[in-house]
Backbone as CSV, one residue per row, in Angstrom:
resi,resn,N_x,N_y,N_z,CA_x,CA_y,CA_z,C_x,C_y,C_z
1,MET,30.246,2.111,-14.933,29.951,2.723,-13.650,28.850,3.771,-13.786
2,GLU,28.819,4.430,-14.950,27.773,5.430,-15.157,26.390,4.788,-15.122
3,LEU,26.257,3.611,-15.727,24.966,2.931,-15.724,24.536,2.543,-14.318
4,ILE,25.485,2.185,-13.480,25.158,1.848,-12.088,24.608,3.074,-11.371
5,PHE,25.288,4.203,-11.540,24.815,5.435,-10.898,23.452,5.847,-11.435
6,LEU,23.276,5.786,-12.733,21.990,6.168,-13.312,20.878,5.224,-12.855
7,PHE,21.186,3.949,-12.720,20.208,2.990,-12.215,19.837,3.326,-10.766
8,LEU,20.839,3.578,-9.929,20.581,3.915,-8.528,19.806,5.224,-8.404
9,ILE,20.162,6.203,-9.212,19.457,7.482,-9.184,18.002,7.297,-9.597
10,THR,17.772,6.513,-10.633,16.410,6.280,-11.106,15.578,5.539,-10.067
11,ILE,16.138,4.484,-9.495,15.409,3.705,-8.481,15.071,4.562,-7.274
12,THR,16.042,5.332,-6.777,15.774,6.151,-5.593,14.837,7.315,-5.920
13,MET,14.878,7.828,-7.144,13.961,8.893,-7.534,12.520,8.372,-7.575
14,VAL,12.320,7.206,-8.149,10.983,6.613,-8.205,10.499,6.276,-6.789
15,SER,11.395,5.747,-5.966,11.040,5.445,-4.581,10.655,6.716,-3.829
16,THR,11.381,7.798,-4.075,11.056,9.081,-3.440,9.672,9.556,-3.867
17,LEU,9.377,9.439,-5.150,8.066,9.858,-5.649,6.945,9.094,-4.947
18,PHE,7.052,7.770,-4.918,5.990,6.968,-4.311,5.914,7.158,-2.799
19,SER,7.065,7.264,-2.142,7.035,7.445,-0.687,6.488,8.819,-0.322
20,TRP,6.803,9.841,-1.123,6.287,11.185,-0.875,4.760,11.194,-0.999
21,LEU,4.265,10.571,-2.075,2.813,10.504,-2.271,2.135,9.701,-1.166
22,ALA,2.707,8.557,-0.805,2.112,7.722,0.233,2.084,8.449,1.571
23,PHE,3.194,9.063,1.945,3.254,9.749,3.231,2.308,10.947,3.259
24,SER,2.305,11.729,2.206,1.460,12.933,2.223,-0.027,12.588,2.177
25,ARG,-0.408,11.586,1.421,-1.830,11.247,1.306,-2.326,10.400,2.472
26,LEU,-1.527,9.445,2.947,-1.996,8.529,3.981,-1.766,9.032,5.403
27,CYS,-0.739,9.835,5.606,-0.380,10.225,6.970,-0.660,11.692,7.259
28,MET,-0.132,12.554,6.433,-0.203,13.985,6.730,-1.630,14.485,6.873
29,SER,-2.482,14.117,5.951,-3.847,14.649,5.991,-4.579,14.202,7.259
30,ARG,-4.386,12.949,7.672,-5.050,12.454,8.874,-4.520,13.143,10.127
31,ILE,-3.205,13.290,10.216,-2.613,13.920,11.394,-2.966,15.402,11.447
32,GLU,-2.911,16.087,10.314,-3.274,17.501,10.293,-4.733,17.706,10.687
33,LYS,-5.603,16.807,10.259,-7.016,16.902,10.626,-7.179,16.734,12.139
34,ALA,-6.464,15.778,12.718,-6.550,15.565,14.169,-6.020,16.770,14.944
35,ILE,-4.967,17.378,14.443,-4.410,18.561,15.108,-5.374,19.738,14.988
36,LYS,-6.005,19.899,13.834,-6.968,20.991,13.655,-8.180,20.818,14.566
37,GLU,-8.589,19.573,14.785,-9.724,19.316,15.674,-9.423,19.743,17.108
38,GLU,-8.161,19.783,17.480,-7.766,20.240,18.814,-7.581,21.755,18.861
39,ASN,-7.869,22.429,17.750,-7.739,23.892,17.635,-6.322,24.375,17.897
40,ILE,-5.348,23.632,17.439,-3.947,24.037,17.547,-3.592,24.791,16.274
41,GLU,-3.077,25.992,16.439,-2.725,26.831,15.299,-1.264,26.628,14.920
42,TRP,-1.007,26.597,13.620,0.355,26.549,13.116,0.352,27.033,11.682
43,LEU,1.520,27.329,11.184,1.660,27.799,9.813,1.426,26.630,8.869
44,ASN,0.372,26.706,8.097,-0.023,25.594,7.233,0.298,25.892,5.768
45,TRP,1.291,26.704,5.511,1.664,27.064,4.155,2.732,26.109,3.646
46,ASP,2.608,25.706,2.388,3.580,24.792,1.804,3.794,25.146,0.349
47,GLY,4.496,26.224,0.115,4.684,26.706,-1.240,5.551,25.825,-2.108
48,ILE,6.548,25.157,-1.535,7.467,24.365,-2.350,7.345,22.868,-2.113
49,GLY,6.412,22.448,-1.294,6.212,21.029,-1.057,7.135,20.423,-0.024
50,ALA,7.773,21.240,0.769,8.741,20.734,1.748,8.097,20.323,3.060
51,ARG,6.814,20.578,3.213,6.147,20.232,4.468,6.188,18.727,4.725
52,ALA,6.016,17.921,3.685,6.041,16.466,3.850,7.391,16.000,4.376
53,LEU,8.463,16.517,3.823,9.790,16.128,4.287,10.052,16.646,5.698
54,SER,9.563,17.830,6.018,9.727,18.350,7.377,9.005,17.470,8.384
55,TYR,7.781,17.073,8.066,7.035,16.186,8.960,7.730,14.832,9.095
56,ALA,8.217,14.301,7.978,8.902,13.005,8.014,10.159,13.074,8.876
57,ASN,10.920,14.154,8.746,12.113,14.310,9.578,11.761,14.360,11.059
58,VAL,10.662,15.023,11.386,10.227,15.105,12.780,9.914,13.714,13.323
59,LEU,9.301,12.864,12.506,8.945,11.517,12.972,10.144,10.576,13.013
60,VAL,11.069,10.733,12.084,12.205,9.809,11.997,13.296,10.145,13.014
61,PHE,13.512,11.424,13.241,14.577,11.851,14.144,13.970,12.372,15.444
62,PRO,13.825,11.504,16.442,13.174,11.927,17.690,13.956,12.979,18.469
63,SER,15.229,13.114,18.188,16.017,14.110,18.908,15.823,15.516,18.352
64,MET,15.071,15.647,17.251,14.842,16.961,16.660,13.995,17.800,17.617
65,LYS,14.504,18.934,17.955,13.853,19.818,18.922,12.767,20.661,18.247
66,PRO,11.697,20.943,18.976,10.642,21.804,18.410,11.145,23.190,18.017
67,GLU,12.182,23.680,18.683,12.711,25.001,18.348,13.311,25.026,16.946
68,LYS,13.755,23.867,16.455,14.354,23.795,15.124,13.307,23.910,14.012
69,ARG,12.077,23.585,14.330,10.983,23.620,13.351,9.806,24.416,13.928
70,PRO,9.929,25.734,14.008,8.852,26.518,14.638,7.544,26.510,13.848
71,TRP,7.576,26.138,12.578,6.368,26.130,11.757,5.586,24.821,11.875
72,ILE,6.107,23.869,12.656,5.442,22.574,12.828,5.144,22.355,14.308
73,PRO,3.931,21.919,14.628,3.662,21.528,16.013,4.280,20.139,16.267
74,VAL,5.562,20.111,16.564,6.338,18.874,16.608,5.746,17.858,17.569
75,GLU,5.524,18.260,18.806,5.023,17.307,19.813,3.626,16.801,19.462
76,ASP,2.773,17.683,18.956,1.420,17.258,18.562,1.479,16.310,17.377
77,PHE,2.358,16.596,16.443,2.488,15.732,15.276,2.979,14.344,15.691
78,ARG,3.964,14.291,16.580,4.446,12.992,17.063,3.373,12.253,17.842
79,ARG,2.594,12.981,18.633,1.564,12.350,19.468,0.483,11.692,18.613
80,HIS,0.152,12.279,17.486,-0.906,11.748,16.626,-0.390,10.743,15.599
81,SER,0.894,10.482,15.554,1.434,9.550,14.560,1.311,8.102,15.036
82,THR,1.277,7.202,14.063,1.206,5.770,14.342,2.478,5.098,13.839
83,LYS,2.570,3.792,14.062,3.734,3.046,13.552,3.795,3.116,12.027
84,ARG,2.643,3.043,11.392,2.605,3.127,9.929,3.110,4.488,9.458
85,ASP,2.729,5.541,10.166,3.197,6.886,9.805,4.714,6.973,9.914
86,ARG,5.259,6.422,10.989,6.713,6.460,11.173,7.424,5.602,10.135
87,ALA,6.821,4.477,9.745,7.427,3.620,8.718,7.431,4.327,7.359
88,LEU,6.330,4.970,7.004,6.285,5.708,5.739,7.217,6.912,5.773
89,ALA,7.341,7.550,6.931,8.278,8.673,7.062,9.709,8.185,6.881
90,LEU,10.040,7.035,7.454,11.380,6.471,7.301,11.657,6.141,5.840
91,TRP,10.688,5.568,5.154,10.831,5.267,3.728,11.101,6.547,2.936
92,LEU,10.355,7.609,3.222,10.553,8.873,2.524,11.935,9.452,2.798
93,VAL,12.347,9.466,4.054,13.641,10.057,4.414,14.793,9.269,3.775
94,ILE,14.743,7.953,3.861,15.803,7.136,3.257,15.826,7.335,1.746
95,SER,14.659,7.349,1.120,14.585,7.492,-0.334,15.152,8.824,-0.804
96,ILE,14.703,9.900,-0.197,15.125,11.208,-0.710,16.584,11.495,-0.411
97,TYR,17.063,11.096,0.764,18.477,11.341,1.063,19.389,10.436,0.226
98,SER,18.931,9.231,-0.076,19.706,8.360,-0.972,19.747,8.946,-2.378
99,PHE,18.602,9.404,-2.853,18.539,10.027,-4.174,19.477,11.224,-4.248
100,MET,19.416,12.103,-3.255,20.276,13.292,-3.276,21.751,12.912,-3.205
101,THR,22.078,11.888,-2.419,23.471,11.457,-2.299,23.983,10.880,-3.613
102,PHE,23.240,9.946,-4.203,23.669,9.344,-5.470,23.778,10.386,-6.576
103,ALA,22.804,11.285,-6.665,22.833,12.311,-7.710,24.009,13.265,-7.520
104,THR,24.295,13.639,-6.277,25.413,14.551,-6.020,26.748,13.888,-6.308
105,VAL,26.904,12.656,-5.866,28.166,11.938,-6.115,28.369,11.752,-7.609
106,TRP,27.322,11.368,-8.329,27.439,11.193,-9.769,27.808,12.509,-10.447
107,TYR,27.164,13.606,-10.033,27.464,14.902,-10.637,28.918,15.310,-10.382
108,VAL,29.372,15.181,-9.146,30.741,15.584,-8.808,31.750,14.721,-9.559
109,LEU,31.521,13.411,-9.580,32.435,12.535,-10.325,32.426,12.871,-11.809
110,ASN,31.255,13.088,-12.358,31.129,13.396,-13.775,31.761,14.743,-14.120
111,LYS,31.659,15.705,-13.225,32.175,17.052,-13.471,33.697,17.126,-13.313
112,PHE,34.225,16.515,-12.246,35.638,16.697,-11.926,36.521,15.501,-12.278
113,TRP,35.964,14.310,-12.290,36.735,13.105,-12.639,35.933,12.248,-13.620
114,PRO,35.701,12.739,-14.824,34.877,11.990,-15.777,35.480,10.651,-16.164
115,GLU,36.808,10.525,-16.066,37.422,9.231,-16.408,37.011,8.130,-15.435
116,LEU,36.580,8.487,-14.223,36.125,7.476,-13.262,34.718,6.989,-13.564
117,VAL,33.931,7.823,-14.199,32.533,7.488,-14.456,32.375,6.648,-15.708
118,TYR,33.158,6.941,-16.738,32.975,6.249,-18.019,33.865,5.061,-18.153
């Protein structure tokens, strides 16, 4: 069972890496450029790299309110997105949340019920 978890963690980690790079390079830069051309101001700081995931969440979850993400021009970002942007955002969101879920479950099982893992 440990090998299954490690395999799933590895696959989702690699998928997260590629989806993060694809979304940030192919989508974010184009949309941010279009928003800047409209002279819309927003906080463009990304010290820990979470901006890509924040943008992806905005595109994947349409019910997310702009008040929840004051550092992102939510409506402008959605307006400038394409189907490809939403597809890459969905890939990123599924990949990273799957990775976090598998890693957390494996850690908890390994820490508290090691007999189930081995």
